[in-house]
TORKOL-4160 file (C-alpha; in steps of 0.2 Angstrom, whole numbers, padded with zeros to 4 digits, m for minus):
474
<pt num="1" X="0308" Y="m0189" Z="0374"/>
<pt num="2" X="0313" Y="m0184" Z="0357"/>
<pt num="3" X="0331" Y="m0183" Z="0351"/>
<pt num="4" X="0331" Y="m0164" Z="0352"/>
<pt num="5" X="0329" Y="m0166" Z="0371"/>
<pt num="6" X="0347" Y="m0171" Z="0373"/>
<pt num="7" X="0359" Y="m0156" Z="0372"/>
<pt num="8" X="0377" Y="m0157" Z="0377"/>
<pt num="9" X="0384" Y="m0139" Z="0374"/>
<pt num="10" X="0401" Y="m0142" Z="0380"/>
<pt num="11" X="0413" Y="m0150" Z="0393"/>
<pt num="12" X="0410" Y="m0146" Z="0411"/>
<pt num="13" X="0426" Y="m0138" Z="0418"/>
<pt num="14" X="0429" Y="m0127" Z="0433"/>
<pt num="15" X="0410" Y="m0126" Z="0436"/>
<pt num="16" X="0405" Y="m0120" Z="0419"/>
<pt num="17" X="0402" Y="m0126" Z="0401"/>
<pt num="18" X="0417" Y="m0125" Z="0390"/>
<pt num="19" X="0414" Y="m0127" Z="0372"/>
<pt num="20" X="0431" Y="m0134" Z="0366"/>
<pt num="21" X="0434" Y="m0139" Z="0348"/>
<pt num="22" X="0421" Y="m0138" Z="0334"/>
<pt num="23" X="0423" Y="m0157" Z="0331"/>
<pt num="24" X="0409" Y="m0168" Z="0339"/>
<pt num="25" X="0404" Y="m0186" Z="0342"/>
<pt num="26" X="0387" Y="m0193" Z="0339"/>
<pt num="27" X="0377" Y="m0202" Z="0352"/>
<pt num="28" X="0366" Y="m0215" Z="0343"/>
<pt num="29" X="0351" Y="m0223" Z="0350"/>
<pt num="30" X="0354" Y="m0242" Z="0348"/>
<pt num="31" X="0336" Y="m0246" Z="0347"/>
<pt num="32" X="0333" Y="m0235" Z="0331"/>
<pt num="33" X="0350" Y="m0231" Z="0324"/>
<pt num="34" X="0345" Y="m0212" Z="0326"/>
<pt num="35" X="0357" Y="m0199" Z="0332"/>
<pt num="36" X="0350" Y="m0192" Z="0348"/>
<pt num="37" X="0364" Y="m0180" Z="0353"/>
<pt num="38" X="0381" Y="m0174" Z="0350"/>
<pt num="39" X="0395" Y="m0171" Z="0362"/>
<pt num="40" X="0412" Y="m0162" Z="0360"/>
<pt num="41" X="0426" Y="m0172" Z="0354"/>
<pt num="42" X="0438" Y="m0167" Z="0368"/>
<pt num="43" X="0457" Y="m0164" Z="0365"/>
<pt num="44" X="0472" Y="m0165" Z="0376"/>
<pt num="45" X="0471" Y="m0146" Z="0378"/>
<pt num="46" X="0453" Y="m0149" Z="0386"/>
<pt num="47" X="0461" Y="m0162" Z="0398"/>
<pt num="48" X="0474" Y="m0149" Z="0403"/>
<pt num="49" X="0461" Y="m0136" Z="0407"/>
<pt num="50" X="0451" Y="m0148" Z="0417"/>
<pt num="51" X="0466" Y="m0154" Z="0427"/>
<pt num="52" X="0471" Y="m0136" Z="0430"/>
<pt num="53" X="0454" Y="m0133" Z="0437"/>
<pt num="54" X="0454" Y="m0149" Z="0448"/>
<pt num="55" X="0472" Y="m0145" Z="0454"/>
<pt num="56" X="0467" Y="m0127" Z="0459"/>
<pt num="57" X="0451" Y="m0133" Z="0468"/>
<pt num="58" X="0460" Y="m0147" Z="0478"/>
<pt num="59" X="0468" Y="m0137" Z="0493"/>
<pt num="60" X="0451" Y="m0129" Z="0498"/>
<pt num="61" X="0441" Y="m0145" Z="0496"/>
<pt num="62" X="0453" Y="m0157" Z="0504"/>
<pt num="63" X="0454" Y="m0145" Z="0519"/>
<pt num="64" X="0435" Y="m0147" Z="0523"/>
<pt num="65" X="0430" Y="m0160" Z="0535"/>
<pt num="66" X="0424" Y="m0177" Z="0531"/>
<pt num="67" X="0407" Y="m0173" Z="0539"/>
<pt num="68" X="0405" Y="m0158" Z="0527"/>
<pt num="69" X="0409" Y="m0168" Z="0512"/>
<pt num="70" X="0397" Y="m0182" Z="0518"/>
<pt num="71" X="0383" Y="m0169" Z="0519"/>
<pt num="72" X="0387" Y="m0163" Z="0501"/>
<pt num="73" X="0386" Y="m0182" Z="0495"/>
<pt num="74" X="0369" Y="m0184" Z="0504"/>
<pt num="75" X="0363" Y="m0169" Z="0494"/>
<pt num="76" X="0370" Y="m0176" Z="0478"/>
<pt num="77" X="0362" Y="m0193" Z="0481"/>
<pt num="78" X="0345" Y="m0184" Z="0484"/>
<pt num="79" X="0347" Y="m0174" Z="0468"/>
<pt num="80" X="0350" Y="m0189" Z="0458"/>
<pt num="81" X="0334" Y="m0197" Z="0465"/>
<pt num="82" X="0324" Y="m0182" Z="0461"/>
<pt num="83" X="0329" Y="m0183" Z="0443"/>
<pt num="84" X="0327" Y="m0202" Z="0442"/>
<pt num="85" X="0315" Y="m0201" Z="0427"/>
<pt num="86" X="0326" Y="m0189" Z="0417"/>
<pt num="87" X="0341" Y="m0199" Z="0420"/>
<pt num="88" X="0333" Y="m0216" Z="0416"/>
<pt num="89" X="0326" Y="m0209" Z="0400"/>
<pt num="90" X="0343" Y="m0203" Z="0395"/>
<pt num="91" X="0351" Y="m0220" Z="0398"/>
<pt num="92" X="0338" Y="m0229" Z="0389"/>
<pt num="93" X="0341" Y="m0218" Z="0374"/>
<pt num="94" X="0359" Y="m0219" Z="0374"/>
<pt num="95" X="0363" Y="m0237" Z="0377"/>
<pt num="96" X="0346" Y="m0246" Z="0376"/>
<pt num="97" X="0344" Y="m0252" Z="0394"/>
<pt num="98" X="0325" Y="m0257" Z="0397"/>
<pt num="99" X="0317" Y="m0242" Z="0405"/>
<pt num="100" X="0312" Y="m0252" Z="0421"/>
<pt num="101" X="0330" Y="m0257" Z="0423"/>
<pt num="102" X="0336" Y="m0239" Z="0420"/>
<pt num="103" X="0325" Y="m0233" Z="0434"/>
<pt num="104" X="0331" Y="m0246" Z="0446"/>
<pt num="105" X="0348" Y="m0253" Z="0443"/>
<pt num="106" X="0354" Y="m0238" Z="0433"/>
<pt num="107" X="0348" Y="m0224" Z="0444"/>
<pt num="108" X="0342" Y="m0230" Z="0461"/>
<pt num="109" X="0357" Y="m0241" Z="0464"/>
<pt num="110" X="0369" Y="m0226" Z="0462"/>
<pt num="111" X="0359" Y="m0215" Z="0473"/>
<pt num="112" X="0360" Y="m0229" Z="0486"/>
<pt num="113" X="0379" Y="m0230" Z="0484"/>
<pt num="114" X="0381" Y="m0212" Z="0487"/>
<pt num="115" X="0371" Y="m0213" Z="0503"/>
<pt num="116" X="0381" Y="m0228" Z="0509"/>
<pt num="117" X="0398" Y="m0219" Z="0506"/>
<pt num="118" X="0392" Y="m0204" Z="0515"/>
<pt num="119" X="0388" Y="m0215" Z="0530"/>
<pt num="120" X="0406" Y="m0220" Z="0531"/>
<pt num="121" X="0412" Y="m0202" Z="0536"/>
<pt num="122" X="0409" Y="m0203" Z="0555"/>
<pt num="123" X="0416" Y="m0221" Z="0559"/>
<pt num="124" X="0431" Y="m0222" Z="0547"/>
<pt num="125" X="0448" Y="m0221" Z="0555"/>
<pt num="126" X="0455" Y="m0205" Z="0547"/>
<pt num="127" X="0469" Y="m0205" Z="0560"/>
<pt num="128" X="0475" Y="m0218" Z="0572"/>
<pt num="129" X="0489" Y="m0221" Z="0584"/>
<pt num="130" X="0502" Y="m0235" Z="0582"/>
<pt num="131" X="0514" Y="m0234" Z="0596"/>
<pt num="132" X="0523" Y="m0217" Z="0595"/>
<pt num="133" X="0516" Y="m0214" Z="0577"/>
<pt num="134" X="0501" Y="m0205" Z="0571"/>
<pt num="135" X="0494" Y="m0213" Z="0555"/>
<pt num="136" X="0485" Y="m0200" Z="0544"/>
<pt num="137" X="0475" Y="m0205" Z="0529"/>
<pt num="138" X="0474" Y="m0190" Z="0517"/>
<pt num="139" X="0467" Y="m0188" Z="0499"/>
<pt num="140" X="0478" Y="m0194" Z="0485"/>
<pt num="141" X="0475" Y="m0178" Z="0475"/>
<pt num="142" X="0467" Y="m0176" Z="0457"/>
<pt num="143" X="0459" Y="m0192" Z="0451"/>
<pt num="144" X="0456" Y="m0197" Z="0433"/>
<pt num="145" X="0440" Y="m0207" Z="0431"/>
<pt num="146" X="0436" Y="m0216" Z="0415"/>
<pt num="147" X="0420" Y="m0227" Z="0413"/>
<pt num="148" X="0411" Y="m0238" Z="0401"/>
<pt num="149" X="0394" Y="m0237" Z="0393"/>
<pt num="150" X="0385" Y="m0252" Z="0401"/>
<pt num="151" X="0381" Y="m0243" Z="0418"/>
<pt num="152" X="0384" Y="m0224" Z="0413"/>
<pt num="153" X="0379" Y="m0217" Z="0430"/>
<pt num="154" X="0383" Y="m0231" Z="0442"/>
<pt num="155" X="0401" Y="m0233" Z="0436"/>
<pt num="156" X="0406" Y="m0215" Z="0439"/>
<pt num="157" X="0396" Y="m0213" Z="0455"/>
<pt num="158" X="0405" Y="m0228" Z="0462"/>
<pt num="159" X="0421" Y="m0218" Z="0460"/>
<pt num="160" X="0415" Y="m0201" Z="0463"/>
<pt num="161" X="0407" Y="m0203" Z="0479"/>
<pt num="162" X="0422" Y="m0211" Z="0488"/>
<pt num="163" X="0434" Y="m0199" Z="0479"/>
<pt num="164" X="0425" Y="m0184" Z="0485"/>
<pt num="165" X="0422" Y="m0191" Z="0503"/>
<pt num="166" X="0441" Y="m0193" Z="0504"/>
<pt num="167" X="0444" Y="m0175" Z="0499"/>
<pt num="168" X="0450" Y="m0178" Z="0481"/>
<pt num="169" X="0445" Y="m0168" Z="0465"/>
<pt num="170" X="0441" Y="m0177" Z="0449"/>
<pt num="171" X="0442" Y="m0176" Z="0430"/>
<pt num="172" X="0430" Y="m0188" Z="0422"/>
<pt num="173" X="0429" Y="m0195" Z="0405"/>
<pt num="174" X="0412" Y="m0204" Z="0401"/>
<pt num="175" X="0411" Y="m0217" Z="0387"/>
<pt num="176" X="0408" Y="m0208" Z="0370"/>
<pt num="177" X="0394" Y="m0221" Z="0367"/>
<pt num="178" X="0384" Y="m0216" Z="0383"/>
<pt num="179" X="0389" Y="m0198" Z="0389"/>
<pt num="180" X="0372" Y="m0190" Z="0392"/>
<pt num="181" X="0371" Y="m0193" Z="0411"/>
<pt num="182" X="0388" Y="m0185" Z="0414"/>
<pt num="183" X="0381" Y="m0168" Z="0412"/>
<pt num="184" X="0366" Y="m0171" Z="0423"/>
<pt num="185" X="0378" Y="m0178" Z="0436"/>
<pt num="186" X="0388" Y="m0162" Z="0435"/>
<pt num="187" X="0373" Y="m0151" Z="0437"/>
<pt num="188" X="0367" Y="m0161" Z="0452"/>
<pt num="189" X="0384" Y="m0160" Z="0460"/>
<pt num="190" X="0385" Y="m0142" Z="0458"/>
<pt num="191" X="0368" Y="m0140" Z="0465"/>
<pt num="192" X="0373" Y="m0151" Z="0480"/>
<pt num="193" X="0387" Y="m0139" Z="0484"/>
<pt num="194" X="0402" Y="m0147" Z="0475"/>
<pt num="195" X="0413" Y="m0132" Z="0472"/>
<pt num="196" X="0419" Y="m0127" Z="0455"/>
<pt num="197" X="0433" Y="m0137" Z="0449"/>
<pt num="198" X="0431" Y="m0152" Z="0461"/>
<pt num="199" X="0421" Y="m0162" Z="0448"/>
<pt num="200" X="0425" Y="m0159" Z="0429"/>
<pt num="201" X="0419" Y="m0168" Z="0414"/>
<pt num="202" X="0429" Y="m0170" Z="0397"/>
<pt num="203" X="0420" Y="m0179" Z="0383"/>
<pt num="204" X="0429" Y="m0188" Z="0370"/>
<pt num="205" X="0437" Y="m0204" Z="0364"/>
<pt num="206" X="0448" Y="m0216" Z="0374"/>
<pt num="207" X="0462" Y="m0214" Z="0361"/>
<pt num="208" X="0463" Y="m0195" Z="0364"/>
<pt num="209" X="0455" Y="m0190" Z="0380"/>
<pt num="210" X="0458" Y="m0207" Z="0389"/>
<pt num="211" X="0476" Y="m0207" Z="0384"/>
<pt num="212" X="0479" Y="m0189" Z="0390"/>
<pt num="213" X="0471" Y="m0192" Z="0407"/>
<pt num="214" X="0481" Y="m0208" Z="0409"/>
<pt num="215" X="0498" Y="m0199" Z="0405"/>
<pt num="216" X="0495" Y="m0182" Z="0413"/>
<pt num="217" X="0508" Y="m0178" Z="0426"/>
<pt num="218" X="0496" Y="m0168" Z="0437"/>
<pt num="219" X="0484" Y="m0183" Z="0439"/>
<pt num="220" X="0488" Y="m0193" Z="0454"/>
<pt num="221" X="0477" Y="m0208" Z="0451"/>
<pt num="222" X="0467" Y="m0217" Z="0438"/>
<pt num="223" X="0451" Y="m0226" Z="0442"/>
<pt num="224" X="0445" Y="m0236" Z="0427"/>
<pt num="225" X="0431" Y="m0248" Z="0423"/>
<pt num="226" X="0431" Y="m0256" Z="0406"/>
<pt num="227" X="0439" Y="m0270" Z="0396"/>
<pt num="228" X="0454" Y="m0279" Z="0401"/>
<pt num="229" X="0463" Y="m0273" Z="0385"/>
<pt num="230" X="0459" Y="m0255" Z="0389"/>
<pt num="231" X="0465" Y="m0257" Z="0407"/>
<pt num="232" X="0481" Y="m0264" Z="0401"/>
<pt num="233" X="0484" Y="m0249" Z="0390"/>
<pt num="234" X="0480" Y="m0237" Z="0404"/>
<pt num="235" X="0492" Y="m0246" Z="0416"/>
<pt num="236" X="0506" Y="m0245" Z="0403"/>
<pt num="237" X="0503" Y="m0226" Z="0399"/>
<pt num="238" X="0501" Y="m0222" Z="0418"/>
<pt num="239" X="0517" Y="m0230" Z="0423"/>
<pt num="240" X="0527" Y="m0216" Z="0416"/>
<pt num="241" X="0521" Y="m0205" Z="0429"/>
<pt num="242" X="0520" Y="m0218" Z="0443"/>
<pt num="243" X="0502" Y="m0214" Z="0447"/>
<pt num="244" X="0491" Y="m0226" Z="0456"/>
<pt num="245" X="0479" Y="m0236" Z="0445"/>
<pt num="246" X="0463" Y="m0245" Z="0451"/>
<pt num="247" X="0455" Y="m0256" Z="0438"/>
<pt num="248" X="0439" Y="m0265" Z="0437"/>
<pt num="249" X="0439" Y="m0275" Z="0421"/>
<pt num="250" X="0431" Y="m0289" Z="0412"/>
<pt num="251" X="0423" Y="m0305" Z="0419"/>
<pt num="252" X="0417" Y="m0323" Z="0415"/>
<pt num="253" X="0408" Y="m0327" Z="0430"/>
<pt num="254" X="0403" Y="m0345" Z="0434"/>
<pt num="255" X="0387" Y="m0351" Z="0442"/>
<pt num="256" X="0390" Y="m0367" Z="0450"/>
<pt num="257" X="0375" Y="m0377" Z="0454"/>
<pt num="258" X="0379" Y="m0391" Z="0466"/>
<pt num="259" X="0369" Y="m0408" Z="0466"/>
<pt num="260" X="0360" Y="m0403" Z="0482"/>
<pt num="261" X="0354" Y="m0386" Z="0476"/>
<pt num="262" X="0336" Y="m0380" Z="0474"/>
<pt num="263" X="0338" Y="m0383" Z="0455"/>
<pt num="264" X="0323" Y="m0371" Z="0449"/>
<pt num="265" X="0329" Y="m0357" Z="0460"/>
<pt num="266" X="0347" Y="m0359" Z="0455"/>
<pt num="267" X="0343" Y="m0359" Z="0436"/>
<pt num="268" X="0331" Y="m0344" Z="0438"/>
<pt num="269" X="0343" Y="m0334" Z="0447"/>
<pt num="270" X="0357" Y="m0339" Z="0435"/>
<pt num="271" X="0348" Y="m0334" Z="0420"/>
<pt num="272" X="0344" Y="m0317" Z="0427"/>
<pt num="273" X="0363" Y="m0315" Z="0431"/>
<pt num="274" X="0367" Y="m0320" Z="0413"/>
<pt num="275" X="0353" Y="m0310" Z="0404"/>
<pt num="276" X="0351" Y="m0294" Z="0415"/>
<pt num="277" X="0355" Y="m0278" Z="0405"/>
<pt num="278" X="0356" Y="m0289" Z="0390"/>
<pt num="279" X="0371" Y="m0298" Z="0397"/>
<pt num="280" X="0381" Y="m0282" Z="0396"/>
<pt num="281" X="0387" Y="m0283" Z="0414"/>
<pt num="282" X="0405" Y="m0287" Z="0420"/>
<pt num="283" X="0399" Y="m0296" Z="0435"/>
<pt num="284" X="0387" Y="m0307" Z="0425"/>
<pt num="285" X="0387" Y="m0326" Z="0426"/>
<pt num="286" X="0387" Y="m0332" Z="0408"/>
<pt num="287" X="0393" Y="m0349" Z="0413"/>
<pt num="288" X="0382" Y="m0361" Z="0422"/>
<pt num="289" X="0391" Y="m0377" Z="0428"/>
<pt num="290" X="0380" Y="m0391" Z="0432"/>
<pt num="291" X="0381" Y="m0410" Z="0437"/>
<pt num="292" X="0382" Y="m0420" Z="0421"/>
<pt num="293" X="0369" Y="m0431" Z="0427"/>
<pt num="294" X="0357" Y="m0416" Z="0429"/>
<pt num="295" X="0361" Y="m0406" Z="0413"/>
<pt num="296" X="0345" Y="m0411" Z="0404"/>
<pt num="297" X="0335" Y="m0405" Z="0419"/>
<pt num="298" X="0344" Y="m0389" Z="0419"/>
<pt num="299" X="0342" Y="m0386" Z="0400"/>
<pt num="300" X="0324" Y="m0389" Z="0401"/>
<pt num="301" X="0322" Y="m0377" Z="0415"/>
<pt num="302" X="0333" Y="m0364" Z="0407"/>
<pt num="303" X="0325" Y="m0365" Z="0390"/>
<pt num="304" X="0307" Y="m0363" Z="0398"/>
<pt num="305" X="0313" Y="m0348" Z="0409"/>
<pt num="306" X="0321" Y="m0339" Z="0394"/>
<pt num="307" X="0304" Y="m0337" Z="0386"/>
<pt num="308" X="0301" Y="m0324" Z="0399"/>
<pt num="309" X="0315" Y="m0313" Z="0393"/>
<pt num="310" X="0305" Y="m0303" Z="0380"/>
<pt num="311" X="0316" Y="m0293" Z="0368"/>
<pt num="312" X="0310" Y="m0277" Z="0361"/>
<pt num="313" X="0308" Y="m0258" Z="0363"/>
<pt num="314" X="0318" Y="m0253" Z="0378"/>
<pt num="315" X="0305" Y="m0239" Z="0381"/>
<pt num="316" X="0291" Y="m0252" Z="0384"/>
<pt num="317" X="0288" Y="m0257" Z="0402"/>
<pt num="318" X="0286" Y="m0275" Z="0397"/>
<pt num="319" X="0304" Y="m0277" Z="0389"/>
<pt num="320" X="0317" Y="m0287" Z="0398"/>
<pt num="321" X="0331" Y="m0286" Z="0385"/>
<pt num="322" X="0333" Y="m0271" Z="0375"/>
<pt num="323" X="0346" Y="m0269" Z="0360"/>
<pt num="324" X="0364" Y="m0271" Z="0363"/>
<pt num="325" X="0373" Y="m0254" Z="0366"/>
<pt num="326" X="0378" Y="m0252" Z="0348"/>
<pt num="327" X="0377" Y="m0260" Z="0331"/>
<pt num="328" X="0396" Y="m0265" Z="0332"/>
<pt num="329" X="0393" Y="m0273" Z="0348"/>
<pt num="330" X="0378" Y="m0283" Z="0341"/>
<pt num="331" X="0389" Y="m0290" Z="0327"/>
<pt num="332" X="0402" Y="m0295" Z="0340"/>
<pt num="333" X="0389" Y="m0305" Z="0350"/>
<pt num="334" X="0381" Y="m0313" Z="0335"/>
<pt num="335" X="0399" Y="m0318" Z="0330"/>
<pt num="336" X="0401" Y="m0327" Z="0346"/>
<pt num="337" X="0384" Y="m0336" Z="0344"/>
<pt num="338" X="0390" Y="m0342" Z="0327"/>
<pt num="339" X="0407" Y="m0347" Z="0334"/>
<pt num="340" X="0398" Y="m0357" Z="0347"/>
<pt num="341" X="0388" Y="m0367" Z="0334"/>
<pt num="342" X="0403" Y="m0369" Z="0323"/>
<pt num="343" X="0413" Y="m0376" Z="0338"/>
<pt num="344" X="0400" Y="m0389" Z="0342"/>
<pt num="345" X="0391" Y="m0383" Z="0356"/>
<pt num="346" X="0372" Y="m0388" Z="0357"/>
<pt num="347" X="0361" Y="m0373" Z="0354"/>
<pt num="348" X="0345" Y="m0375" Z="0365"/>
<pt num="349" X="0337" Y="m0358" Z="0364"/>
<pt num="350" X="0339" Y="m0342" Z="0353"/>
<pt num="351" X="0352" Y="m0341" Z="0339"/>
<pt num="352" X="0361" Y="m0329" Z="0328"/>
<pt num="353" X="0346" Y="m0323" Z="0319"/>
<pt num="354" X="0337" Y="m0306" Z="0323"/>
<pt num="355" X="0323" Y="m0308" Z="0335"/>
<pt num="356" X="0306" Y="m0309" Z="0326"/>
<pt num="357" X="0299" Y="m0293" Z="0320"/>
<pt num="358" X="0315" Y="m0282" Z="0325"/>
<pt num="359" X="0323" Y="m0278" Z="0308"/>
<pt num="360" X="0329" Y="m0261" Z="0315"/>
<pt num="361" X="0340" Y="m0259" Z="0330"/>
<pt num="362" X="0355" Y="m0268" Z="0338"/>
<pt num="363" X="0344" Y="m0283" Z="0344"/>
<pt num="364" X="0350" Y="m0301" Z="0347"/>
<pt num="365" X="0341" Y="m0316" Z="0354"/>
<pt num="366" X="0344" Y="m0322" Z="0371"/>
<pt num="367" X="0354" Y="m0338" Z="0368"/>
<pt num="368" X="0358" Y="m0354" Z="0378"/>
<pt num="369" X="0371" Y="m0367" Z="0373"/>
<pt num="370" X="0373" Y="m0384" Z="0382"/>
<pt num="371" X="0386" Y="m0397" Z="0381"/>
<pt num="372" X="0399" Y="m0383" Z="0380"/>
<pt num="373" X="0417" Y="m0387" Z="0380"/>
<pt num="374" X="0425" Y="m0377" Z="0395"/>
<pt num="375" X="0440" Y="m0372" Z="0384"/>
<pt num="376" X="0430" Y="m0366" Z="0369"/>
<pt num="377" X="0429" Y="m0348" Z="0365"/>
<pt num="378" X="0411" Y="m0345" Z="0371"/>
<pt num="379" X="0416" Y="m0352" Z="0388"/>
<pt num="380" X="0433" Y="m0343" Z="0389"/>
<pt num="381" X="0430" Y="m0325" Z="0382"/>
<pt num="382" X="0419" Y="m0311" Z="0388"/>
<pt num="383" X="0405" Y="m0310" Z="0376"/>
<pt num="384" X="0396" Y="m0296" Z="0385"/>
<pt num="385" X="0379" Y="m0301" Z="0378"/>
<pt num="386" X="0364" Y="m0312" Z="0383"/>
<pt num="387" X="0372" Y="m0329" Z="0380"/>
<pt num="388" X="0372" Y="m0343" Z="0393"/>
<pt num="389" X="0384" Y="m0358" Z="0391"/>
<pt num="390" X="0379" Y="m0373" Z="0401"/>
<pt num="391" X="0394" Y="m0384" Z="0405"/>
<pt num="392" X="0392" Y="m0401" Z="0413"/>
<pt num="393" X="0405" Y="m0407" Z="0426"/>
<pt num="394" X="0409" Y="m0424" Z="0432"/>
<pt num="395" X="0413" Y="m0420" Z="0451"/>
<pt num="396" X="0416" Y="m0405" Z="0462"/>
<pt num="397" X="0434" Y="m0405" Z="0459"/>
<pt num="398" X="0431" Y="m0403" Z="0440"/>
<pt num="399" X="0418" Y="m0389" Z="0444"/>
<pt num="400" X="0430" Y="m0379" Z="0454"/>
<pt num="401" X="0444" Y="m0381" Z="0441"/>
<pt num="402" X="0432" Y="m0376" Z="0427"/>
<pt num="403" X="0426" Y="m0361" Z="0437"/>
<pt num="404" X="0444" Y="m0355" Z="0440"/>
<pt num="405" X="0450" Y="m0360" Z="0422"/>
<pt num="406" X="0448" Y="m0343" Z="0414"/>
<pt num="407" X="0459" Y="m0327" Z="0414"/>
<pt num="408" X="0445" Y="m0318" Z="0424"/>
<pt num="409" X="0441" Y="m0318" Z="0442"/>
<pt num="410" X="0427" Y="m0305" Z="0446"/>
<pt num="411" X="0411" Y="m0314" Z="0452"/>
<pt num="412" X="0403" Y="m0331" Z="0453"/>
<pt num="413" X="0388" Y="m0339" Z="0461"/>
<pt num="414" X="0386" Y="m0356" Z="0471"/>
<pt num="415" X="0370" Y="m0364" Z="0474"/>
<pt num="416" X="0368" Y="m0379" Z="0486"/>
<pt num="417" X="0366" Y="m0384" Z="0504"/>
<pt num="418" X="0373" Y="m0368" Z="0513"/>
<pt num="419" X="0388" Y="m0375" Z="0521"/>
<pt num="420" X="0392" Y="m0385" Z="0506"/>
<pt num="421" X="0390" Y="m0370" Z="0495"/>
<pt num="422" X="0401" Y="m0359" Z="0506"/>
<pt num="423" X="0415" Y="m0372" Z="0506"/>
<pt num="424" X="0415" Y="m0371" Z="0487"/>
<pt num="425" X="0414" Y="m0352" Z="0487"/>
<pt num="426" X="0430" Y="m0351" Z="0497"/>
<pt num="427" X="0439" Y="m0361" Z="0483"/>
<pt num="428" X="0435" Y="m0349" Z="0469"/>
<pt num="429" X="0448" Y="m0337" Z="0463"/>
<pt num="430" X="0436" Y="m0322" Z="0461"/>
<pt num="431" X="0433" Y="m0306" Z="0471"/>
<pt num="432" X="0415" Y="m0309" Z="0475"/>
<pt num="433" X="0404" Y="m0325" Z="0477"/>
<pt num="434" X="0385" Y="m0325" Z="0480"/>
<pt num="435" X="0380" Y="m0341" Z="0489"/>
<pt num="436" X="0362" Y="m0345" Z="0486"/>
<pt num="437" X="0358" Y="m0328" Z="0479"/>
<pt num="438" X="0365" Y="m0319" Z="0494"/>
<pt num="439" X="0359" Y="m0301" Z="0494"/>
<pt num="440" X="0370" Y="m0286" Z="0488"/>
<pt num="441" X="0379" Y="m0277" Z="0502"/>
<pt num="442" X="0384" Y="m0259" Z="0498"/>
<pt num="443" X="0397" Y="m0260" Z="0511"/>
<pt num="444" X="0406" Y="m0275" Z="0505"/>
<pt num="445" X="0420" Y="m0274" Z="0493"/>
<pt num="446" X="0419" Y="m0277" Z="0474"/>
<pt num="447" X="0433" Y="m0280" Z="0463"/>
<pt num="448" X="0443" Y="m0294" Z="0454"/>
<pt num="449" X="0457" Y="m0306" Z="0454"/>
<pt num="450" X="0468" Y="m0310" Z="0439"/>
<pt num="451" X="0463" Y="m0301" Z="0423"/>
<pt num="452" X="0448" Y="m0294" Z="0431"/>
<pt num="453" X="0458" Y="m0280" Z="0438"/>
<pt num="454" X="0465" Y="m0274" Z="0455"/>
<pt num="455" X="0458" Y="m0262" Z="0469"/>
<pt num="456" X="0441" Y="m0263" Z="0476"/>
<pt num="457" X="0425" Y="m0252" Z="0476"/>
<pt num="458" X="0411" Y="m0249" Z="0489"/>
<pt num="459" X="0412" Y="m0248" Z="0508"/>
<pt num="460" X="0428" Y="m0243" Z="0517"/>
<pt num="461" X="0438" Y="m0254" Z="0505"/>
<pt num="462" X="0432" Y="m0242" Z="0491"/>
<pt num="463" X="0436" Y="m0227" Z="0501"/>
<pt num="464" X="0454" Y="m0233" Z="0505"/>
<pt num="465" X="0458" Y="m0234" Z="0486"/>
<pt num="466" X="0457" Y="m0214" Z="0486"/>
<pt num="467" X="0468" Y="m0211" Z="0501"/>
<pt num="468" X="0486" Y="m0210" Z="0504"/>
<pt num="469" X="0493" Y="m0215" Z="0521"/>
<pt num="470" X="0506" Y="m0204" Z="0531"/>
<pt num="471" X="0515" Y="m0210" Z="0546"/>
<pt num="472" X="0521" Y="m0196" Z="0558"/>
<pt num="473" X="0533" Y="m0201" Z="0572"/>
<pt num="474" X="0533" Y="m0191" Z="0588"/>
């Protein structure tokens, strides 16, 4: 696709394009540095208009049956699947995800989430009897959704699908760095039968549009995915109107490899969980915790496996790591690599230099450090890039302490004899643990402890986030 393919004529409010102000924001392809589109720079007035549309649409939409809303969701999911290639190309252009991953994780995954949420409608306990009380679960109202750039479609679908099934309406602000899929989603939603005003899109910056959504008195709930710092700001702003705030924030996942693990399998999976999407994944495992006596084995396996992670043009089917999502983010990741070297970690693969032959674009080398101090910056802070830190531990008590020893608590992995690994998994202060590369379950909850946020996504747990509970005594 050429840059001229991507046109965002305006916000999507009340089922139609709304031009807004004359100011625009560029969308830059991180592989080339070229501007591939422009979006409106939304204002508080644009948010007001979108909220008014969502508020007006709420009574009729919330009065429909869950089964009707589920049917709409199924059509929405099918519509996304039908436009897979268009969406995948847009995501690759706007944030650099390799095209193979864009087609699968970036598009097929959200389509599967929509289908799984629609399947909740029939069996969910919308009402129940408790003694002489009728317990009723009702939509919360107008939801403000704010999402990051790393999974532009998945992040909003994980909010939109349960919010719509619950009977809510939504005002959505996509990341200004990766906004192209938002318009496609709005078109697909309208074609699927989502009424005008139920789903609205306002483009713009967090400082302007995000603040206006968070503060708006007619928005009943904020669902945010992004950095911990931004989540803290949203919580502070939203507190003035006492609205519900659900946060899915940063992570610093640990992959604990026990002494009885299948070492090659554990390292291979761990590397994938560190480098997938260029490491730009909140649920990544950038820390690999290994028995000190086996660190050299792990380093050799990891360095050899890392050679398979080819860096290059994200439009090339052979590429496994594309550019970072922006030049500013590339510089941040490189800064962490340089910090790791300066702090004495042992560099065993990659480094801060640009990948060979890639002088243009926001590219970094996949990088592996060993003998990493668990209290160092590269082991504590969210780098959000393809940087793996291998941390040796003396015994399992130390391994658990290291794994739990950050501000974050989103995901982790454990490899070892199944019951042994499960026992360790139970001790981790995180919202999700994969034991021996356990398969993803779209009905299981996803969310964090500590500074990784609050609330849950997926399955009935995600649906409940968007519902109020009423007790009627009789």
